[in-house]
mmCIF file of the N, C-alpha and C atoms, coordinates in Angstrom:
data_MODEL
# 
_entry.id   MODEL 
# 
loop_
_atom_site.group_PDB 
_atom_site.id 
_atom_site.type_symbol 
_atom_site.label_atom_id 
_atom_site.label_alt_id 
_atom_site.label_comp_id 
_atom_site.label_asym_id 
_atom_site.label_entity_id 
_atom_site.label_seq_id 
_atom_site.pdbx_PDB_ins_code 
_atom_site.Cartn_x 
_atom_site.Cartn_y 
_atom_site.Cartn_z 
_atom_site.occupancy 
_atom_site.B_iso_or_equiv 
_atom_site.pdbx_formal_charge 
_atom_site.auth_seq_id 
_atom_site.auth_comp_id 
_atom_site.auth_asym_id 
_atom_site.auth_atom_id 
_atom_site.pdbx_PDB_model_num 
ATOM 1   N N  . UNK A 1 1  ? 4.373   -10.033 -2.410  1.00 0.00 ? 1  UNK A N  1 
ATOM 2   C CA . UNK A 1 1  ? 4.520   -9.649  -3.800  1.00 0.00 ? 1  UNK A CA 1 
ATOM 3   C C  . UNK A 1 1  ? 3.134   -9.489  -4.402  1.00 0.00 ? 1  UNK A C  1 
ATOM 4   N N  . UNK A 1 2  ? 2.893   -8.361  -5.066  1.00 0.00 ? 2  UNK A N  1 
ATOM 5   C CA . UNK A 1 2  ? 1.619   -8.097  -5.728  1.00 0.00 ? 2  UNK A CA 1 
ATOM 6   C C  . UNK A 1 2  ? 1.808   -8.265  -7.226  1.00 0.00 ? 2  UNK A C  1 
ATOM 7   N N  . UNK A 1 3  ? 0.949   -9.033  -7.844  1.00 0.00 ? 3  UNK A N  1 
ATOM 8   C CA . UNK A 1 3  ? 0.984   -9.266  -9.289  1.00 0.00 ? 3  UNK A CA 1 
ATOM 9   C C  . UNK A 1 3  ? 0.502   -8.032  -10.038 1.00 0.00 ? 3  UNK A C  1 
ATOM 10  N N  . UNK A 1 4  ? 0.895   -7.887  -11.310 1.00 0.00 ? 4  UNK A N  1 
ATOM 11  C CA . UNK A 1 4  ? 0.373   -6.781  -12.107 1.00 0.00 ? 4  UNK A CA 1 
ATOM 12  C C  . UNK A 1 4  ? -1.155  -6.784  -12.088 1.00 0.00 ? 4  UNK A C  1 
ATOM 13  N N  . UNK A 1 5  ? -1.727  -5.606  -11.930 1.00 0.00 ? 5  UNK A N  1 
ATOM 14  C CA . UNK A 1 5  ? -3.175  -5.470  -11.905 1.00 0.00 ? 5  UNK A CA 1 
ATOM 15  C C  . UNK A 1 5  ? -3.823  -5.703  -10.553 1.00 0.00 ? 5  UNK A C  1 
ATOM 16  N N  . UNK A 1 6  ? -3.014  -5.964  -9.510  1.00 0.00 ? 6  UNK A N  1 
ATOM 17  C CA . UNK A 1 6  ? -3.586  -6.184  -8.180  1.00 0.00 ? 6  UNK A CA 1 
ATOM 18  C C  . UNK A 1 6  ? -4.347  -4.950  -7.722  1.00 0.00 ? 6  UNK A C  1 
ATOM 19  N N  . UNK A 1 7  ? -5.536  -5.182  -7.144  1.00 0.00 ? 7  UNK A N  1 
ATOM 20  C CA . UNK A 1 7  ? -6.322  -4.106  -6.546  1.00 0.00 ? 7  UNK A CA 1 
ATOM 21  C C  . UNK A 1 7  ? -7.041  -4.665  -5.330  1.00 0.00 ? 7  UNK A C  1 
ATOM 22  N N  . UNK A 1 8  ? -6.814  -4.063  -4.174  1.00 0.00 ? 8  UNK A N  1 
ATOM 23  C CA . UNK A 1 8  ? -7.462  -4.515  -2.940  1.00 0.00 ? 8  UNK A CA 1 
ATOM 24  C C  . UNK A 1 8  ? -8.974  -4.409  -3.088  1.00 0.00 ? 8  UNK A C  1 
ATOM 25  N N  . UNK A 1 9  ? -9.687  -5.385  -2.552  1.00 0.00 ? 9  UNK A N  1 
ATOM 26  C CA . UNK A 1 9  ? -11.147 -5.387  -2.651  1.00 0.00 ? 9  UNK A CA 1 
ATOM 27  C C  . UNK A 1 9  ? -11.820 -4.929  -1.357  1.00 0.00 ? 9  UNK A C  1 
ATOM 28  N N  . UNK A 1 10 ? -11.038 -4.347  -0.446  1.00 0.00 ? 10 UNK A N  1 
ATOM 29  C CA . UNK A 1 10 ? -11.594 -3.892  0.833   1.00 0.00 ? 10 UNK A CA 1 
ATOM 30  C C  . UNK A 1 10 ? -10.713 -2.778  1.410   1.00 0.00 ? 10 UNK A C  1 
ATOM 31  N N  . UNK A 1 11 ? -11.277 -2.027  2.351   1.00 0.00 ? 11 UNK A N  1 
ATOM 32  C CA . UNK A 1 11 ? -10.519 -1.041  3.110   1.00 0.00 ? 11 UNK A CA 1 
ATOM 33  C C  . UNK A 1 11 ? -9.881  -1.769  4.283   1.00 0.00 ? 11 UNK A C  1 
ATOM 34  N N  . UNK A 1 12 ? -8.618  -1.540  4.517   1.00 0.00 ? 12 UNK A N  1 
ATOM 35  C CA . UNK A 1 12 ? -7.882  -2.180  5.606   1.00 0.00 ? 12 UNK A CA 1 
ATOM 36  C C  . UNK A 1 12 ? -7.678  -1.173  6.735   1.00 0.00 ? 12 UNK A C  1 
ATOM 37  N N  . UNK A 1 13 ? -7.997  -1.575  7.951   1.00 0.00 ? 13 UNK A N  1 
ATOM 38  C CA . UNK A 1 13 ? -7.778  -0.673  9.096   1.00 0.00 ? 13 UNK A CA 1 
ATOM 39  C C  . UNK A 1 13 ? -6.689  -1.202  10.020  1.00 0.00 ? 13 UNK A C  1 
ATOM 40  N N  . UNK A 1 14 ? -5.984  -2.252  9.576   1.00 0.00 ? 14 UNK A N  1 
ATOM 41  C CA . UNK A 1 14 ? -4.877  -2.808  10.350  1.00 0.00 ? 14 UNK A CA 1 
ATOM 42  C C  . UNK A 1 14 ? -3.636  -1.947  10.147  1.00 0.00 ? 14 UNK A C  1 
ATOM 43  N N  . UNK A 1 15 ? -2.831  -1.805  11.169  1.00 0.00 ? 15 UNK A N  1 
ATOM 44  C CA . UNK A 1 15 ? -1.591  -1.047  11.056  1.00 0.00 ? 15 UNK A CA 1 
ATOM 45  C C  . UNK A 1 15 ? -0.517  -1.819  10.306  1.00 0.00 ? 15 UNK A C  1 
ATOM 46  N N  . UNK A 1 16 ? 0.321   -1.115  9.587   1.00 0.00 ? 16 UNK A N  1 
ATOM 47  C CA . UNK A 1 16 ? 1.420   -1.712  8.821   1.00 0.00 ? 16 UNK A CA 1 
ATOM 48  C C  . UNK A 1 16 ? 2.613   -0.772  8.810   1.00 0.00 ? 16 UNK A C  1 
ATOM 49  N N  . UNK A 1 17 ? 3.760   -1.349  8.593   1.00 0.00 ? 17 UNK A N  1 
ATOM 50  C CA . UNK A 1 17 ? 4.932   -0.628  8.109   1.00 0.00 ? 17 UNK A CA 1 
ATOM 51  C C  . UNK A 1 17 ? 5.216   -1.274  6.766   1.00 0.00 ? 17 UNK A C  1 
ATOM 52  N N  . UNK A 1 18 ? 5.318   -0.485  5.720   1.00 0.00 ? 18 UNK A N  1 
ATOM 53  C CA . UNK A 1 18 ? 5.458   -1.018  4.370   1.00 0.00 ? 18 UNK A CA 1 
ATOM 54  C C  . UNK A 1 18 ? 6.606   -0.310  3.660   1.00 0.00 ? 18 UNK A C  1 
ATOM 55  N N  . UNK A 1 19 ? 7.451   -1.083  3.002   1.00 0.00 ? 19 UNK A N  1 
ATOM 56  C CA . UNK A 1 19 ? 8.561   -0.564  2.202   1.00 0.00 ? 19 UNK A CA 1 
ATOM 57  C C  . UNK A 1 19 ? 8.462   -1.163  0.809   1.00 0.00 ? 19 UNK A C  1 
ATOM 58  N N  . UNK A 1 20 ? 8.494   -0.335  -0.214  1.00 0.00 ? 20 UNK A N  1 
ATOM 59  C CA . UNK A 1 20 ? 8.465   -0.815  -1.595  1.00 0.00 ? 20 UNK A CA 1 
ATOM 60  C C  . UNK A 1 20 ? 9.896   -1.178  -2.010  1.00 0.00 ? 20 UNK A C  1 
ATOM 61  N N  . UNK A 1 21 ? 10.082  -2.434  -2.386  1.00 0.00 ? 21 UNK A N  1 
ATOM 62  C CA . UNK A 1 21 ? 11.390  -2.906  -2.834  1.00 0.00 ? 21 UNK A CA 1 
ATOM 63  C C  . UNK A 1 21 ? 11.536  -2.799  -4.345  1.00 0.00 ? 21 UNK A C  1 
ATOM 64  N N  . UNK A 1 22 ? 10.468  -3.130  -5.076  1.00 0.00 ? 22 UNK A N  1 
ATOM 65  C CA . UNK A 1 22 ? 10.463  -3.070  -6.539  1.00 0.00 ? 22 UNK A CA 1 
ATOM 66  C C  . UNK A 1 22 ? 9.070   -2.684  -7.012  1.00 0.00 ? 22 UNK A C  1 
ATOM 67  N N  . UNK A 1 23 ? 9.004   -2.050  -8.170  1.00 0.00 ? 23 UNK A N  1 
ATOM 68  C CA . UNK A 1 23 ? 7.714   -1.712  -8.759  1.00 0.00 ? 23 UNK A CA 1 
ATOM 69  C C  . UNK A 1 23 ? 7.148   -0.419  -8.211  1.00 0.00 ? 23 UNK A C  1 
ATOM 70  N N  . UNK A 1 24 ? 5.822   -0.296  -8.312  1.00 0.00 ? 24 UNK A N  1 
ATOM 71  C CA . UNK A 1 24 ? 5.144   0.916   -7.879  1.00 0.00 ? 24 UNK A CA 1 
ATOM 72  C C  . UNK A 1 24 ? 3.804   0.533   -7.268  1.00 0.00 ? 24 UNK A C  1 
ATOM 73  N N  . UNK A 1 25 ? 3.453   1.173   -6.164  1.00 0.00 ? 25 UNK A N  1 
ATOM 74  C CA . UNK A 1 25 ? 2.220   0.874   -5.442  1.00 0.00 ? 25 UNK A CA 1 
ATOM 75  C C  . UNK A 1 25 ? 1.474   2.172   -5.193  1.00 0.00 ? 25 UNK A C  1 
ATOM 76  N N  . UNK A 1 26 ? 0.190   2.183   -5.507  1.00 0.00 ? 26 UNK A N  1 
ATOM 77  C CA . UNK A 1 26 ? -0.643  3.344   -5.194  1.00 0.00 ? 26 UNK A CA 1 
ATOM 78  C C  . UNK A 1 26 ? -1.485  2.984   -3.983  1.00 0.00 ? 26 UNK A C  1 
ATOM 79  N N  . UNK A 1 27 ? -1.433  3.817   -2.955  1.00 0.00 ? 27 UNK A N  1 
ATOM 80  C CA . UNK A 1 27 ? -2.228  3.622   -1.743  1.00 0.00 ? 27 UNK A CA 1 
ATOM 81  C C  . UNK A 1 27 ? -3.222  4.761   -1.630  1.00 0.00 ? 27 UNK A C  1 
ATOM 82  N N  . UNK A 1 28 ? -4.472  4.389   -1.382  1.00 0.00 ? 28 UNK A N  1 
ATOM 83  C CA . UNK A 1 28 ? -5.548  5.359   -1.228  1.00 0.00 ? 28 UNK A CA 1 
ATOM 84  C C  . UNK A 1 28 ? -6.047  5.309   0.205   1.00 0.00 ? 28 UNK A C  1 
ATOM 85  N N  . UNK A 1 29 ? -6.218  6.470   0.816   1.00 0.00 ? 29 UNK A N  1 
ATOM 86  C CA . UNK A 1 29 ? -6.787  6.546   2.151   1.00 0.00 ? 29 UNK A CA 1 
ATOM 87  C C  . UNK A 1 29 ? -8.287  6.783   2.032   1.00 0.00 ? 29 UNK A C  1 
ATOM 88  N N  . UNK A 1 30 ? -9.029  6.380   3.053   1.00 0.00 ? 30 UNK A N  1 
ATOM 89  C CA . UNK A 1 30 ? -10.486 6.486   3.023   1.00 0.00 ? 30 UNK A CA 1 
ATOM 90  C C  . UNK A 1 30 ? -10.954 7.930   2.838   1.00 0.00 ? 30 UNK A C  1 
ATOM 91  N N  . UNK A 1 31 ? -10.130 8.911   3.195   1.00 0.00 ? 31 UNK A N  1 
ATOM 92  C CA . UNK A 1 31 ? -10.507 10.319  3.022   1.00 0.00 ? 31 UNK A CA 1 
ATOM 93  C C  . UNK A 1 31 ? -10.266 10.829  1.593   1.00 0.00 ? 31 UNK A C  1 
ATOM 94  N N  . UNK A 1 32 ? -9.780  9.939   0.702   1.00 0.00 ? 32 UNK A N  1 
ATOM 95  C CA . UNK A 1 32 ? -9.593  10.296  -0.704  1.00 0.00 ? 32 UNK A CA 1 
ATOM 96  C C  . UNK A 1 32 ? -8.176  10.614  -1.118  1.00 0.00 ? 32 UNK A C  1 
ATOM 97  N N  . UNK A 1 33 ? -7.279  10.816  -0.159  1.00 0.00 ? 33 UNK A N  1 
ATOM 98  C CA . UNK A 1 33 ? -5.879  11.080  -0.527  1.00 0.00 ? 33 UNK A CA 1 
ATOM 99  C C  . UNK A 1 33 ? -5.275  9.838   -1.155  1.00 0.00 ? 33 UNK A C  1 
ATOM 100 N N  . UNK A 1 34 ? -4.384  10.047  -2.131  1.00 0.00 ? 34 UNK A N  1 
ATOM 101 C CA . UNK A 1 34 ? -3.689  8.953   -2.814  1.00 0.00 ? 34 UNK A CA 1 
ATOM 102 C C  . UNK A 1 34 ? -2.192  9.235   -2.825  1.00 0.00 ? 34 UNK A C  1 
ATOM 103 N N  . UNK A 1 35 ? -1.429  8.176   -2.646  1.00 0.00 ? 35 UNK A N  1 
ATOM 104 C CA . UNK A 1 35 ? 0.023   8.285   -2.628  1.00 0.00 ? 35 UNK A CA 1 
ATOM 105 C C  . UNK A 1 35 ? 0.602   7.213   -3.539  1.00 0.00 ? 35 UNK A C  1 
ATOM 106 N N  . UNK A 1 36 ? 1.578   7.587   -4.351  1.00 0.00 ? 36 UNK A N  1 
ATOM 107 C CA . UNK A 1 36 ? 2.270   6.628   -5.195  1.00 0.00 ? 36 UNK A CA 1 
ATOM 108 C C  . UNK A 1 36 ? 3.625   6.367   -4.574  1.00 0.00 ? 36 UNK A C  1 
ATOM 109 N N  . UNK A 1 37 ? 3.866   5.096   -4.277  1.00 0.00 ? 37 UNK A N  1 
ATOM 110 C CA . UNK A 1 37 ? 5.120   4.689   -3.646  1.00 0.00 ? 37 UNK A CA 1 
ATOM 111 C C  . UNK A 1 37 ? 5.986   3.973   -4.668  1.00 0.00 ? 37 UNK A C  1 
ATOM 112 N N  . UNK A 1 38 ? 7.256   4.344   -4.703  1.00 0.00 ? 38 UNK A N  1 
ATOM 113 C CA . UNK A 1 38 ? 8.232   3.769   -5.622  1.00 0.00 ? 38 UNK A CA 1 
ATOM 114 C C  . UNK A 1 38 ? 9.332   3.099   -4.802  1.00 0.00 ? 38 UNK A C  1 
ATOM 115 N N  . UNK A 1 39 ? 10.223  2.343   -5.437  1.00 0.00 ? 39 UNK A N  1 
ATOM 116 C CA . UNK A 1 39 ? 11.258  1.658   -4.678  1.00 0.00 ? 39 UNK A CA 1 
ATOM 117 C C  . UNK A 1 39 ? 12.012  2.589   -3.729  1.00 0.00 ? 39 UNK A C  1 
ATOM 118 N N  . UNK A 1 40 ? 12.133  2.131   -2.482  1.00 0.00 ? 40 UNK A N  1 
ATOM 119 C CA . UNK A 1 40 ? 12.828  2.891   -1.455  1.00 0.00 ? 40 UNK A CA 1 
ATOM 120 C C  . UNK A 1 40 ? 11.915  3.769   -0.619  1.00 0.00 ? 40 UNK A C  1 
ATOM 121 N N  . UNK A 1 41 ? 10.646  3.903   -1.007  1.00 0.00 ? 41 UNK A N  1 
ATOM 122 C CA . UNK A 1 41 ? 9.711   4.702   -0.218  1.00 0.00 ? 41 UNK A CA 1 
ATOM 123 C C  . UNK A 1 41 ? 8.890   3.786   0.684   1.00 0.00 ? 41 UNK A C  1 
ATOM 124 N N  . UNK A 1 42 ? 8.362   4.375   1.760   1.00 0.00 ? 42 UNK A N  1 
ATOM 125 C CA . UNK A 1 42 ? 7.642   3.558   2.740   1.00 0.00 ? 42 UNK A CA 1 
ATOM 126 C C  . UNK A 1 42 ? 6.540   4.372   3.394   1.00 0.00 ? 42 UNK A C  1 
ATOM 127 N N  . UNK A 1 43 ? 5.692   3.675   4.141   1.00 0.00 ? 43 UNK A N  1 
ATOM 128 C CA . UNK A 1 43 ? 4.726   4.354   4.991   1.00 0.00 ? 43 UNK A CA 1 
ATOM 129 C C  . UNK A 1 43 ? 4.476   3.529   6.232   1.00 0.00 ? 43 UNK A C  1 
ATOM 130 N N  . UNK A 1 44 ? 3.953   4.191   7.223   1.00 0.00 ? 44 UNK A N  1 
ATOM 131 C CA . UNK A 1 44 ? 3.591   3.542   8.480   1.00 0.00 ? 44 UNK A CA 1 
ATOM 132 C C  . UNK A 1 44 ? 2.214   4.051   8.866   1.00 0.00 ? 44 UNK A C  1 
ATOM 133 N N  . UNK A 1 45 ? 1.337   3.145   9.265   1.00 0.00 ? 45 UNK A N  1 
ATOM 134 C CA . UNK A 1 45 ? 0.004   3.520   9.725   1.00 0.00 ? 45 UNK A CA 1 
ATOM 135 C C  . UNK A 1 45 ? -0.327  2.658   10.937  1.00 0.00 ? 45 UNK A C  1 
ATOM 136 N N  . UNK A 1 46 ? -0.943  3.242   11.940  1.00 0.00 ? 46 UNK A N  1 
ATOM 137 C CA . UNK A 1 46 ? -1.294  2.519   13.165  1.00 0.00 ? 46 UNK A CA 1 
ATOM 138 C C  . UNK A 1 46 ? -2.629  1.797   13.001  1.00 0.00 ? 46 UNK A C  1 
ATOM 139 N N  . UNK A 1 47 ? -2.882  0.814   13.852  1.00 0.00 ? 47 UNK A N  1 
ATOM 140 C CA . UNK A 1 47 ? -4.168  0.129   13.864  1.00 0.00 ? 47 UNK A CA 1 
ATOM 141 C C  . UNK A 1 47 ? -5.283  1.144   14.033  1.00 0.00 ? 47 UNK A C  1 
ATOM 142 N N  . UNK A 1 48 ? -6.320  1.014   13.231  1.00 0.00 ? 48 UNK A N  1 
ATOM 143 C CA . UNK A 1 48 ? -7.530  1.835   13.297  1.00 0.00 ? 48 UNK A CA 1 
ATOM 144 C C  . UNK A 1 48 ? -7.265  3.335   13.121  1.00 0.00 ? 48 UNK A C  1 
ATOM 145 N N  . UNK A 1 49 ? -6.131  3.705   12.518  1.00 0.00 ? 49 UNK A N  1 
ATOM 146 C CA . UNK A 1 49 ? -5.801  5.126   12.354  1.00 0.00 ? 49 UNK A CA 1 
ATOM 147 C C  . UNK A 1 49 ? -6.363  5.688   11.054  1.00 0.00 ? 49 UNK A C  1 
ATOM 148 N N  . UNK A 1 50 ? -6.051  5.090   9.930   1.00 0.00 ? 50 UNK A N  1 
ATOM 149 C CA . UNK A 1 50 ? -6.511  5.551   8.626   1.00 0.00 ? 50 UNK A CA 1 
ATOM 150 C C  . UNK A 1 50 ? -6.735  4.343   7.733   1.00 0.00 ? 50 UNK A C  1 
ATOM 151 N N  . UNK A 1 51 ? -7.999  4.064   7.437   1.00 0.00 ? 51 UNK A N  1 
ATOM 152 C CA . UNK A 1 51 ? -8.294  2.943   6.540   1.00 0.00 ? 51 UNK A CA 1 
ATOM 153 C C  . UNK A 1 51 ? -7.651  3.226   5.177   1.00 0.00 ? 51 UNK A C  1 
ATOM 154 N N  . UNK A 1 52 ? -7.148  2.183   4.549   1.00 0.00 ? 52 UNK A N  1 
ATOM 155 C CA . UNK A 1 52 ? -6.406  2.330   3.304   1.00 0.00 ? 52 UNK A CA 1 
ATOM 156 C C  . UNK A 1 52 ? -6.615  1.101   2.426   1.00 0.00 ? 52 UNK A C  1 
ATOM 157 N N  . UNK A 1 53 ? -6.337  1.266   1.139   1.00 0.00 ? 53 UNK A N  1 
ATOM 158 C CA . UNK A 1 53 ? -6.327  0.151   0.193   1.00 0.00 ? 53 UNK A CA 1 
ATOM 159 C C  . UNK A 1 53 ? -5.301  0.472   -0.879  1.00 0.00 ? 53 UNK A C  1 
ATOM 160 N N  . UNK A 1 54 ? -4.777  -0.576  -1.495  1.00 0.00 ? 54 UNK A N  1 
ATOM 161 C CA . UNK A 1 54 ? -3.686  -0.392  -2.448  1.00 0.00 ? 54 UNK A CA 1 
ATOM 162 C C  . UNK A 1 54 ? -3.987  -1.065  -3.776  1.00 0.00 ? 54 UNK A C  1 
ATOM 163 N N  . UNK A 1 55 ? -3.258  -0.606  -4.785  1.00 0.00 ? 55 UNK A N  1 
ATOM 164 C CA . UNK A 1 55 ? -3.346  -1.210  -6.117  1.00 0.00 ? 55 UNK A CA 1 
ATOM 165 C C  . UNK A 1 55 ? -2.005  -1.019  -6.818  1.00 0.00 ? 55 UNK A C  1 
ATOM 166 N N  . UNK A 1 56 ? -1.762  -1.852  -7.822  1.00 0.00 ? 56 UNK A N  1 
ATOM 167 C CA . UNK A 1 56 ? -0.568  -1.700  -8.637  1.00 0.00 ? 56 UNK A CA 1 
ATOM 168 C C  . UNK A 1 56 ? -0.880  -2.116  -10.067 1.00 0.00 ? 56 UNK A C  1 
ATOM 169 N N  . UNK A 1 57 ? -0.432  -1.337  -11.008 1.00 0.00 ? 57 UNK A N  1 
ATOM 170 C CA . UNK A 1 57 ? -0.641  -1.682  -12.421 1.00 0.00 ? 57 UNK A CA 1 
ATOM 171 C C  . UNK A 1 57 ? 0.383   -2.701  -12.889 1.00 0.00 ? 57 UNK A C  1 
ATOM 172 N N  . UNK A 1 58 ? 1.652   -2.450  -12.578 1.00 0.00 ? 58 UNK A N  1 
ATOM 173 C CA . UNK A 1 58 ? 2.736   -3.266  -13.119 1.00 0.00 ? 58 UNK A CA 1 
ATOM 174 C C  . UNK A 1 58 ? 3.243   -4.327  -12.141 1.00 0.00 ? 58 UNK A C  1 
ATOM 175 N N  . UNK A 1 59 ? 2.745   -4.329  -10.897 1.00 0.00 ? 59 UNK A N  1 
ATOM 176 C CA . UNK A 1 59 ? 3.234   -5.270  -9.899  1.00 0.00 ? 59 UNK A CA 1 
ATOM 177 C C  . UNK A 1 59 ? 4.195   -4.573  -8.946  1.00 0.00 ? 59 UNK A C  1 
ATOM 178 N N  . UNK A 1 60 ? 4.372   -5.169  -7.781  1.00 0.00 ? 60 UNK A N  1 
ATOM 179 C CA . UNK A 1 60 ? 5.268   -4.582  -6.780  1.00 0.00 ? 60 UNK A CA 1 
ATOM 180 C C  . UNK A 1 60 ? 5.739   -5.659  -5.810  1.00 0.00 ? 60 UNK A C  1 
ATOM 181 N N  . UNK A 1 61 ? 6.968   -5.530  -5.378  1.00 0.00 ? 61 UNK A N  1 
ATOM 182 C CA . UNK A 1 61 ? 7.499   -6.392  -4.315  1.00 0.00 ? 61 UNK A CA 1 
ATOM 183 C C  . UNK A 1 61 ? 7.676   -5.518  -3.097  1.00 0.00 ? 61 UNK A C  1 
ATOM 184 N N  . UNK A 1 62 ? 7.118   -5.970  -1.966  1.00 0.00 ? 62 UNK A N  1 
ATOM 185 C CA . UNK A 1 62 ? 7.063   -5.157  -0.759  1.00 0.00 ? 62 UNK A CA 1 
ATOM 186 C C  . UNK A 1 62 ? 7.669   -5.890  0.419   1.00 0.00 ? 62 UNK A C  1 
ATOM 187 N N  . UNK A 1 63 ? 8.096   -5.119  1.416   1.00 0.00 ? 63 UNK A N  1 
ATOM 188 C CA . UNK A 1 63 ? 8.440   -5.634  2.730   1.00 0.00 ? 63 UNK A CA 1 
ATOM 189 C C  . UNK A 1 63 ? 7.403   -5.047  3.662   1.00 0.00 ? 63 UNK A C  1 
ATOM 190 N N  . UNK A 1 64 ? 6.611   -5.913  4.326   1.00 0.00 ? 64 UNK A N  1 
ATOM 191 C CA . UNK A 1 64 ? 5.518   -5.450  5.169   1.00 0.00 ? 64 UNK A CA 1 
ATOM 192 C C  . UNK A 1 64 ? 5.662   -6.039  6.569   1.00 0.00 ? 64 UNK A C  1 
ATOM 193 N N  . UNK A 1 65 ? 5.511   -5.185  7.572   1.00 0.00 ? 65 UNK A N  1 
ATOM 194 C CA . UNK A 1 65 ? 5.457   -5.620  8.967   1.00 0.00 ? 65 UNK A CA 1 
ATOM 195 C C  . UNK A 1 65 ? 4.067   -5.274  9.476   1.00 0.00 ? 65 UNK A C  1 
ATOM 196 N N  . UNK A 1 66 ? 3.339   -6.305  9.906   1.00 0.00 ? 66 UNK A N  1 
ATOM 197 C CA . UNK A 1 66 ? 1.984   -6.099  10.445  1.00 0.00 ? 66 UNK A CA 1 
ATOM 198 C C  . UNK A 1 66 ? 2.011   -5.972  11.937  1.00 0.00 ? 66 UNK A C  1 
# 
């Protein structure tokens, strides 16, 4: 669960499967692309594939598999 105002302080290169259960999450890739995820949306990234970091203004509840 990410609290309102959460912002990652580093780029993550670990692989994840992530599903947004509640709230909204913005994920930024190291190449500058940004994606806004809402409830029911997900992403998958492999280890060392695309460094990413996330933030949320209002908070978000997630299901994450590392």
